C-alpha positions as CSV (number, residue, x, y, z in Angstrom):
1,M,0.0,0.0,0.0
2,R,1.3,3.4,-0.9
3,L,0.7,6.8,0.7
4,G,-1.0,9.8,-0.9
5,L,-1.7,13.4,0.2
6,N,-5.0,15.1,-0.3
7,L,-4.6,18.9,-0.1
8,G,-8.3,19.7,-0.2
9,Y,-9.3,23.2,-1.2
10,L,-7.6,26.5,-1.4
11,V,-9.3,28.8,1.1
12,A,-7.0,31.4,2.6
13,A,-4.4,33.7,0.9
14,D,-1.4,31.7,2.4
15,D,-2.8,28.3,1.4
16,P,-0.7,28.0,-1.8
17,R,2.5,28.4,0.1
18,G,1.4,25.7,2.6
19,Q,0.2,23.3,-0.1
20,L,3.5,23.6,-1.9
21,A,5.4,22.9,1.3
22,L,3.2,19.9,2.1
23,T,3.6,18.5,-1.5
24,R,7.4,18.9,-1.5
25,H,7.6,17.3,1.9
26,A,5.4,14.4,0.8
27,E,7.5,14.0,-2.3
28,S,10.7,13.9,-0.2
29,L,9.1,11.2,2.0
30,G,8.3,9.0,-1.0
31,F,4.5,9.7,-1.2
32,D,3.1,8.3,-4.4
33,V,0.6,11.0,-5.3
34,V,-0.9,14.4,-4.3
35,W,-4.6,15.2,-4.9
36,A,-6.2,18.6,-5.3
37,A,-9.9,19.2,-4.9
38,E,-12.4,21.7,-6.3
39,A,-16.0,22.7,-5.4
40,Y,-16.9,26.3,-6.2
41,G,-13.7,28.0,-5.3
42,S,-10.2,27.1,-6.6
43,D,-10.1,24.7,-9.5
44,S,-7.9,21.6,-9.4
45,P,-6.1,21.9,-12.8
46,S,-4.7,25.3,-11.9
47,V,-3.4,24.0,-8.6
48,L,-1.9,20.8,-10.1
49,A,-0.2,22.7,-13.0
50,W,1.4,25.0,-10.4
51,L,2.6,22.1,-8.3
52,A,3.8,20.2,-11.4
53,G,6.2,23.0,-12.2
54,Q,7.8,22.8,-8.7
55,T,8.0,19.0,-8.2
56,Q,9.8,16.2,-10.0
57,R,8.4,12.8,-9.1
58,I,5.2,12.8,-7.2
59,G,2.0,11.9,-9.0
60,L,-0.6,14.7,-9.5
61,G,-4.3,13.9,-9.3
62,S,-7.6,15.7,-9.4
63,A,-9.9,14.7,-6.6
64,V,-12.1,15.6,-8.3
65,M,-12.7,17.5,-11.5
66,Q,-16.4,18.1,-11.7
67,I,-18.2,16.5,-14.6
68,P,-20.9,19.2,-14.8
69,G,-18.3,21.9,-14.9
70,R,-16.6,20.9,-18.1
71,T,-17.4,19.3,-21.4
72,P,-15.8,15.9,-21.8
73,A,-13.6,17.4,-24.6
74,M,-12.4,20.2,-22.3
75,T,-11.6,17.6,-19.7
76,A,-9.6,15.5,-22.2
77,M,-7.7,18.6,-23.3
78,T,-6.9,19.5,-19.7
79,A,-5.8,16.0,-18.8
80,A,-3.6,15.7,-21.8
81,S,-2.0,19.2,-21.1
82,L,-1.4,18.3,-17.4
83,D,0.1,15.0,-18.4
84,L,2.4,16.6,-20.9
85,L,3.5,19.4,-18.6
86,S,4.2,17.0,-15.7
87,G,6.1,14.4,-17.7
88,G,3.4,11.8,-17.4
89,R,2.4,12.2,-13.8
90,F,-1.3,13.2,-14.0
91,R,-4.2,11.1,-12.8
92,L,-7.7,12.1,-13.7
93,G,-10.2,11.9,-10.9
94,L,-13.8,12.6,-11.9
95,G,-17.1,13.0,-10.1
96,V,-20.6,14.3,-10.7
97,S,-20.6,16.5,-7.7
98,G,-24.0,17.0,-6.1
99,P,-27.3,18.6,-7.2
100,Q,-26.7,21.8,-5.2
101,V,-23.4,22.5,-7.0
102,S,-24.3,21.1,-10.3
103,E,-27.5,23.0,-10.7
104,G,-26.7,26.0,-8.4
105,W,-23.2,26.8,-9.6
106,H,-22.8,25.2,-13.0
107,G,-26.4,25.4,-14.2
108,V,-26.4,21.8,-15.3
109,R,-29.4,19.6,-14.3
110,F,-28.5,16.8,-12.0
111,D,-30.3,14.1,-13.9
112,R,-29.3,10.6,-14.8
113,P,-25.8,10.9,-13.3
114,L,-24.9,7.3,-14.1
115,G,-25.6,7.5,-17.8
116,R,-24.0,10.9,-18.0
117,T,-20.9,9.7,-16.3
118,R,-20.6,6.6,-18.6
119,E,-20.8,8.7,-21.7
120,Y,-18.5,11.4,-20.3
121,V,-15.7,8.8,-19.6
122,D,-16.2,7.2,-22.9
123,I,-15.7,10.4,-24.8
124,V,-12.7,11.4,-22.6
125,R,-11.0,8.0,-23.3
126,T,-11.7,8.3,-27.0
127,A,-10.2,11.8,-27.1
128,L,-7.1,10.8,-25.0
129,A,-6.5,7.9,-27.4
130,R,-6.2,10.5,-30.1
131,K,-9.1,9.0,-32.1
132,T,-11.4,11.2,-34.1
133,V,-14.4,11.9,-31.8
134,S,-17.8,11.2,-33.1
135,Y,-20.4,10.4,-30.4
136,P,-24.1,9.9,-30.8
137,G,-25.0,9.7,-27.1
138,R,-28.1,10.5,-25.1
139,H,-26.4,13.2,-23.1
140,Y,-23.6,14.2,-25.4
141,Q,-23.7,14.4,-29.2
142,L,-20.5,15.2,-31.1
143,P,-20.7,16.8,-33.5
144,L,-24.0,18.5,-32.9
145,P,-26.5,17.2,-35.5
146,G,-27.6,19.6,-38.2
147,G,-24.8,22.1,-37.7
148,P,-21.4,23.1,-39.2
149,G,-19.4,21.0,-36.7
150,K,-17.2,18.2,-37.8
151,P,-15.5,15.3,-35.9
152,L,-12.1,16.4,-34.5
153,K,-9.1,14.8,-32.9
154,L,-6.9,15.9,-30.0
155,T,-3.8,17.7,-31.5
156,I,-1.4,17.0,-28.6
157,T,0.0,13.6,-27.6
158,P,0.2,12.9,-23.8
159,P,3.4,11.1,-22.7
160,R,1.5,7.9,-21.8
161,E,-0.8,5.8,-23.9
162,K,-3.3,5.7,-21.2
163,I,-4.0,8.4,-18.5
164,P,-5.6,6.6,-15.5
165,I,-9.2,7.6,-14.7
166,Y,-10.6,7.4,-11.2
167,L,-14.2,7.9,-10.2
168,A,-15.4,9.4,-6.9
169,A,-18.3,7.1,-6.0
170,V,-20.5,6.8,-2.9
171,G,-23.7,5.0,-3.8
172,P,-24.0,1.3,-4.7
173,K,-24.8,1.8,-8.4
174,N,-22.1,4.4,-8.8
175,L,-19.6,2.0,-7.2
176,E,-20.5,-0.6,-9.8
177,L,-20.1,1.9,-12.5
178,A,-16.6,2.9,-11.2
179,G,-15.6,-0.8,-11.2
180,E,-16.8,-1.2,-14.8
181,I,-15.4,1.9,-16.5
182,A,-12.7,3.3,-14.4
183,D,-9.1,2.4,-13.3
184,G,-9.7,3.3,-9.7
185,W,-12.1,4.4,-7.0
186,L,-11.7,7.6,-4.9
187,A,-13.4,6.9,-1.6
188,V,-14.6,9.0,1.3
189,F,-15.5,7.9,4.9
190,Y,-13.8,4.6,4.2
191,A,-13.8,2.2,7.1
192,P,-12.2,-1.2,6.8
193,D,-14.9,-2.9,8.8
194,F,-17.6,-1.6,6.4
195,A,-15.6,-1.9,3.2
196,A,-16.7,-5.4,2.1
197,D,-20.0,-4.3,0.5
198,S,-18.3,-1.4,-1.4
199,L,-15.6,-3.7,-2.7
200,D,-18.2,-6.3,-3.7
201,R,-20.0,-3.6,-5.8
202,L,-16.7,-2.6,-7.4
203,R,-16.0,-6.3,-8.1
204,A,-19.4,-6.7,-9.8
205,G,-18.7,-3.8,-12.0
206,R,-15.3,-5.2,-12.9
207,A,-16.9,-8.5,-13.8
208,R,-19.2,-6.8,-16.3
209,S,-16.2,-5.5,-18.2
210,G,-14.5,-8.9,-18.0
211,G,-12.0,-8.0,-15.3
212,S,-11.3,-8.3,-11.6
213,L,-10.0,-6.0,-8.8
214,D,-6.4,-7.0,-9.7
215,G,-4.7,-3.8,-10.8
216,F,-7.7,-1.7,-9.8
217,E,-6.9,1.2,-7.5
218,V,-8.8,1.7,-4.2
219,V,-7.9,5.1,-2.9
220,P,-9.6,6.5,0.1
221,S,-8.9,9.9,1.7
222,L,-8.6,9.7,5.5
223,P,-8.2,12.5,8.0
224,L,-4.9,12.2,9.9
225,V,-4.3,13.5,13.4
226,V,-1.2,12.4,15.4
227,G,-1.2,12.6,19.2
228,D,-1.2,10.7,22.4
229,D,-5.0,10.7,22.9
230,P,-7.1,9.5,19.9
231,V,-10.3,10.9,21.5
232,A,-8.7,14.3,21.6
233,C,-7.4,13.9,18.1
234,A,-10.9,13.1,16.8
235,E,-12.1,16.6,17.9
236,R,-10.2,18.1,15.0
237,V,-12.1,16.0,12.5
238,R,-15.6,16.7,13.9
239,P,-16.3,19.9,11.9
240,S,-15.7,18.3,8.5
241,A,-17.6,15.1,9.3
242,A,-20.6,17.2,10.5
243,L,-20.5,19.3,7.4
244,Y,-20.5,16.3,5.0
245,V,-23.0,14.2,6.8
246,G,-25.3,17.0,7.8
247,G,-24.9,19.8,5.3
248,M,-23.4,18.6,2.1
249,G,-26.6,18.4,0.2
250,S,-30.3,18.7,1.1
251,R,-32.4,16.7,3.5
252,E,-33.8,14.8,0.5
253,Q,-30.4,14.2,-1.2
254,N,-27.1,13.9,0.6
255,F,-24.9,11.1,-0.5
256,Y,-22.7,11.2,2.6
257,F,-25.7,11.1,4.9
258,S,-26.9,8.0,3.1
259,L,-23.5,6.4,3.4
260,A,-23.5,7.0,7.2
261,V,-26.9,5.3,7.3
262,R,-25.6,2.3,5.4
263,M,-22.7,2.1,7.8
264,G,-25.1,1.7,10.7
265,Y,-25.2,5.3,12.0
266,A,-28.8,6.1,11.0
267,Q,-29.8,7.7,14.3
268,A,-26.7,9.7,14.6
269,A,-26.8,10.9,11.0
270,A,-30.4,12.1,11.5
271,E,-29.3,14.1,14.6
272,I,-26.4,15.6,12.8
273,Q,-28.5,16.6,9.8
274,D,-31.3,18.0,11.9
275,A,-28.9,20.2,13.8
276,F,-26.9,21.3,10.9
277,L,-29.8,22.3,8.7
278,A,-31.2,24.2,11.7
279,G,-28.0,26.2,11.9
280,R,-27.0,24.5,15.2
281,Y,-23.5,23.6,14.0
282,R,-22.0,22.9,17.5
283,D,-24.8,20.5,18.2
284,A,-24.2,18.8,14.8
285,M,-20.5,18.4,15.6
286,A,-21.3,17.0,19.0
287,A,-23.7,14.5,17.5
288,V,-21.0,12.8,15.4
289,P,-20.1,9.6,17.2
290,Y,-16.4,9.0,18.1
291,T,-16.7,5.5,16.8
292,F,-17.6,6.9,13.3
293,L,-14.7,9.3,13.4
294,D,-12.2,6.7,14.6
295,A,-13.4,4.2,12.0
296,T,-12.9,6.6,9.1
297,S,-9.8,8.4,10.2
298,L,-6.2,7.8,11.3
299,L,-6.0,9.0,14.9
300,G,-3.5,8.8,17.8
301,S,0.1,7.6,18.2
302,I,2.4,6.2,15.5
303,E,1.7,2.7,16.8
304,R,-2.0,3.2,16.6
305,I,-1.9,4.7,13.1
306,A,0.3,1.8,12.0
307,D,-2.4,-0.6,13.2
308,G,-4.9,1.4,11.2
309,L,-2.8,1.3,8.1
310,T,-2.5,-2.5,8.4
311,R,-6.3,-2.8,8.6
312,L,-6.6,-0.5,5.5
313,A,-4.2,-2.6,3.5
314,E,-5.8,-5.9,4.5
315,S,-9.2,-4.5,3.5
316,G,-8.0,-3.9,-0.1
317,V,-6.7,-0.3,-0.1
318,T,-3.9,0.3,-2.6
319,T,-3.2,3.9,-1.8
320,C,-4.1,5.6,1.5
321,S,-4.4,9.4,0.9
322,V,-4.2,11.3,4.1
323,V,-5.6,14.7,5.0
324,P,-3.6,16.2,7.9
325,H,-5.8,18.1,10.4
326,A,-3.7,20.6,12.4
327,A,-3.6,24.2,13.4
328,T,-0.3,25.0,11.8
329,L,1.7,24.1,8.7
330,D,4.6,22.8,10.9
331,E,2.2,20.3,12.6
332,K,0.9,19.1,9.3
333,L,4.5,18.5,8.0
334,Q,5.3,16.6,11.2
335,M,2.1,14.4,10.7
336,L,3.3,13.5,7.1
337,T,6.6,12.3,8.6
338,A,4.8,10.4,11.3
339,V,2.5,8.6,8.9
340,T,5.5,7.6,6.9
341,R,7.1,6.1,10.0
342,A,3.8,4.4,10.8
343,L,3.7,2.8,7.3
344,E,7.2,1.5,7.8
345,R,6.3,0.1,11.2
346,A,3.2,-1.6,9.7
347,G,5.2,-3.3,7.1
348,V,2.5,-3.0,4.4
349,G,4.2,-0.4,2.2
């Protein structure tokens, strides 16, 4: 199992400096990949291009580029450009986002996400293979019928014959789709004890395409907090967990809420959501069970984190991407060093 770094979003003015420092430190420690996120602030390709010019070896991944935010042709152009500029280090993570962002920010209806994703990935792969793109799909038609457009082919050649594509998937059907059409899965709230069903869904998708999970990448992002007391460490993770389970979506449609329910936290998830949507954010954070935070994070001493990494590797994880939660950049840098030591101690690297 390899280590990755998930940088999350750019928020404050000094974030770029911190993200570069974290990325360079991760590269020096032998991390396999760094991921950049996007929602409705900073975009991931800009961040990754900036990092590509200031690193040499570490992989560069989008986690994720939003499907409703770009045409598939634009995504293929961006992926090819990033792969060319980085010397073959880019990894394309894609996701449909959610209805609030898709419709509220991008103005794209959040309808039939599975069919849209399937066609989108098909077009991106065709373009990256430098084939002439002609696609008569339900959601995408290239060229548009009845107009002056003509089939075109990507004019640049990426360094690699195939840029790996990962899908961010939460729901059961989307997991099967990821297994069928992608090269890897970007997971959130991944807990080894609850992973069997998700992996079975991926396996079913792989079988539909005539493959297996051999060579398929399972890449969860886990919060990382190093310290003597895991319960105290968990306090740093509460805000983000409450946001995703309680507020990342509506009461009717929140993928992370539904995931928490499937994991056995239905009552707690309802309490978190009720409090969050009522504006009682402290109550929402307090309602997040410690057991949920501990199951989906790496918390505590190096020895305890080593045990967690062992369980992750045994459950089928191929790359564990960590999200260091700390008040200062120095603390985050120290946490990256600590998780490297923990992986060495675990002996699963």
